[in-house]
N, C-alpha and C positions, 0 to 999 in steps of 0.2 A: 413734053410741052403739059402745062396745067391744064386743068378740066374747068377752073375758073377763069373768066376772062381778066385781063389786067384792068386794075381800079381805073387807069388812066382811058383807058379807049371804052369806057361803059358808060351809055346813057345815062342822064340825070335819073332818067325814072328806074333804070335797072338799080342807080348806086341806092336811089331812094328805098327800092322794095328789100336789097341786100341789106339794109341797115333795120330795117323793120322786121322782118324776121330773124338776125342777128337780136335785136332785145325782145323779142318774143320768146326766143329759145332761151334766153337767158331768166328770163322772169320765170317762163315755166319749169326751169331748173329750180328755182330759188324756193318757188312752191313746194313741188314736189318736195325736194329737203325741208321746209318746215314742216309739210303734212306729216312726212318720215319721222321728224322728232317729234310730234305731236303726240302720234298714234299709239306707244305705250302710256301716257298720261291717260288719254281716253279710255284708255281699257281698266286701267285703277280707277278710275272716278266710276264707270258701270260698274264694276265691282265692286265694290264700296257702295254706290248706293242700292244694287239688289244686299249687300249685304245688311246694310241700312232697314231696307223695307221686310225683311226677314226678320231682325231680332225686334224690329216694333210691330211687328204683329202677334210674335210670340208672346209678347208681354201684357 
């Protein structure tokens, strides 16, 4: 026996809620994937900015 009721016997409100949760979960996973890919670039940019400030301060 499944934990989730069959789609055919679900009410329209339950179907809409299920679809909304699924779309929200996909958007959240996509956002996490994008942020995970950008973190190394952000670290490089911050280190580059610090190096630039340190080099311009010294001269």
